[in-house]
N, C-alpha and C positions, 0 to 999 in steps of 0.2 A: 548375611547375604553378601556375595561377592559384588564389588562395585560395578563390574561390567553388566552383571545381571540386573542390578538396580537401575543402571542407566537405560538398558533396553526396556525395562518395565516403564520407565518415565517417558521414554520416546513413544512407546505404544500408547500411553495416556495422551500425549500431545497430538499423535496422529488421529486419535478418536475425536479430538476437539476440532478437526478439519482446519487446522492452521495452514497458513500459506507455505508452499514448498520452501521458499527461501528462508523462512523462519525455522522450519524444521532442520534444514541443512545447517544453519548457523548455530542452532542449539546442539546438534549432534557433534559438529566440529569442535565446539568449546568443551563439551563433556569428554570427548575423546582426548583432547589436550590435557584436561584435568587428570584423567585416569593414567595417562602416560607419565605425567609428572610424578603421581603417587607411586607407580610401579618403579620408576627410577629411584625415587627417594627411599622407598622401603625395601627395594630389592626383591620384591615378590608381588604376586597378584593381589592387590589390596581388597580388603573387605570394608564395608561401610562403617563398621565399628572402630576401625583403625583411624578414621579421619577425625581429627581434632581441630580446635581453633588455631592451634599453633601450626598445624599442617597448612590450614588455609592461609594463615599469615605468610607462611613461607611461599606459597603458590602465588599469592598476589604481589609479594615482594619481588619475586622473579619478574612478573609482568611489569612492575614499576621500573625495574632496572633496564627494561627494553624500551624505555622512553615512549610508552604508548600514550595516546591522547586521552584526556579525561573521558571522552565519549566512548572510546574502545574499552577503557578500564571499567566504566559503568556497565557496558554490555556484558563483559565477563562476570562481573559481580552479580548482575541481575539473573544470569543463567544459573550460577551456582546457588544463589539465594532461593530461586524458585524450585530448583532441584531438591534442596534440603527441606524446604517447607513441604514438598511432596512426600519425601521419605518419612518425615515426622507424622504427617497426616495419615499415611498408610501404615504407621507403626512399624516401619522398616528400621527407622532410627529412634533411639530412646529420647533424644532431644534435638531441637533445631538449633544447630550450632551457629547458624547465620542470623539468628534473631537479633535485631538491633544494629545490624551492620549498616553503616551509612554509605551512600553512593557518592562519588565525586561530582561536584557541580560542573556543568558545561553549558555553553551558550547554545540555544536551540538551533538546529540546522534548518534554515529556511528553505521550504520547497520551491523548486523552480516552476515558474508558470508563464503563460503567454499574456500579454496585455490585451485589452479588448480589441485594438486594431489588428494585432497579429491573429487573434482568434477569428475575427471576421474574415480575414484574408484566407486563413487555413480552411474555413468552411466552404469558401468559394472555389478553391483550387480544383477539386475533382470535376465540377461541372456535370454535364449530362451527355457527353459525346458518345458514350457506349454503355453497355450494361454493367461493366466494371466500375465505371465512374459513378453511376447512379447508386450502385451498391455501397461504394466507399464513402460517398457523400452522406448516405444514411447512417453509416457506422459513426462517422465524426459527429454528425448532428445528435445522435443518440448519446454518445459519450459525454458531450459538452452540455446537452440539455439536462441530463440526469446525474452527472458525476460518477459515471459507472467505472468500475475496474475492468480491465481487459478480460479477466476470467468470467465476469458477469455478462459481458457482451457475447463471449463465445457460447454460452449456454442459453442465451435469451430466445424465447419463443414468441411468436405473434400473439398467442392467447394471453400472455402476460400484460398486454397493452389494452387499456380501456380507452378507446379513441374518443368516445363521447365525453367522459369525465376528465380526460387528459391526465390519466394516471398509469403508472407502470408498477407491477407487483414483482418484487425482487427477492431472491434468496442470496444472501451474501456470505461473508466469512462466518464460520461456526454455524452454518445453516440458519442464520438469523434472517427473519422476514422483515422487509421494510417496503412501504409504498411511497413512491416519489412522483411528484408532478413531472409531466413530459410536455414540453412546449409545442406550440403549433408548427414551427419550421421542422422540428424533429418528426412529428407525426406525419406531416406532408411528405418529407423525404422518405420515411419508411414505407408509406403507401405508394409512392412512385416506384420504389424498389420492389414492393410486393407484386406490382402489376407485371414485372419482367422477370421475377424470380424463377418461373418455370423454364426460362431460356437457359438456366444453368443445369437443367436436368437433375434437380435435387434428389439425392438418395434418401434423405430424411425429411419427412413431412412436417416435423415440429421445429427444428432449430431454424432460426431466422436467417442467419448469414451463412452462405455456402460458397465454396471455392469453384473454380471453373470446371473441376471434375464432378461437381455436385455434392461433395462431402462437406460436412460442417467445418467452418474455419476454426482452427484451434487457436489458443492464445499466442503461440509463436508466429503463426501466419498473420494474425491480426496485428501483432506488434511490428512485423515487417512492413505491412501495408501502411500503417499510420506513420511509422518512422520516415518513410519516403516523403510524405507530405510535410512532416514537421521540419525535416532538413531544409525545406525551401523557405521557411518563415522564421525559425528559431534564430535568435541572435546571441544566445548564450550556451555555454557548455552545460551538459547535464540535463538537457531537455529531452524527455522521453514520453511515450504515450500516456504514462501516469500523470504527466504534467497537465493534460487536459482536465483531469479530475481535480488537480490542484487549482487550475484556472477557474473551474466551476465554483469551487468554494470561495476563492478570493474575490471573484467578481460579485458574488452574492453578498458577502460581508461589506464590500466597498459600496454597494448600493443600499446598505442599511438592513440587510436581513438579520433575523435574530439568530444568535450563535447556537442556541439549543435546536432550533429548527434545522439549521445546516448540519449539526451533529446527527440528527435523525435521518436526514437525507443521505448523508455519507455512510451511515450505518456504523459509526464509531461507538464503541461500548463506553468510552470515557470522554467526558467533555474536554479534558486536558489535551487529548489528542487533536481535537478540532481547534483548540485555542491557538495552535501554531499559525493558523491562517490570520489571526488578528495581528500577530507579529509581522507578517508579510504586509498587511495593510498599513500598519503603523510605520514600517520601514519605508514604503513608497510615499506615505504622507510626509514624513520627515524630509525625504529627498525632494519632494515637490516644494516644500516650504523653503528649503535652503536655496532652491533655484529661483523661486518666484517672489518671496517676500521682499519688499523694497528695502526695509530696514537691514535685513540679513545680507542683501546684495551690496549695500552700501559699505560693508566692512571688507569686502574683497578688493 
């Protein structure tokens, strides 16, 4: 099979898994780069059977010569490893030539989050002066209360929320279902918004949050709304609407929540993905220790 056909088959497989668009784009970009390297090296449109361990070594050697970070190298290698594992599983390749390939080590990239004071200010900013303020406050309260992704907010429906039990039923990445507690402030904010939702002349009776034209707010529109508020409180670069989800997880762990429970609420398939927030908590703990411990302060 030609490599470009194998790549398309793999990308179709990834699309069927309902992965995030950014993930699909990054995988497609890396595999295109790989195919172009092989075409240049071999002087022809490559077939899967022509790819050997020595070819892979040359490809990664070129990447190393570009002085890429360990994180970037690891990403390149993960994409190629997963691609060849797929080819072997589907019997497109006779062997998995990436089996046993070790990834470079790198320090975890700590997620940006708001501290509790900043979060409290953020939730107060919209107020209730008009219908847009009421809607936007409900969006922020829901995101922070449940640690939602923007894509999950965009498709959220009123029927997913059990106001009596204080739970919300969600469908996240990969069509995975999870049930997450929703706090009283978020429930109250959503009910306040629901009372005035008809003033937006909604075109969809199901989707919870709608625009001034009555159409459901999509992810880009939600991102723009939230970013305007974040710009008023964030004191660090890299703060995005996803930072509210990071704040949700970090604040829960800071308060003593069980890591496994936080994993389930976030909808992470792997506990190692959630463990990054323990690094955040420990980092802040060390910073607080260095600032406040009397013995440590005496050395300065």
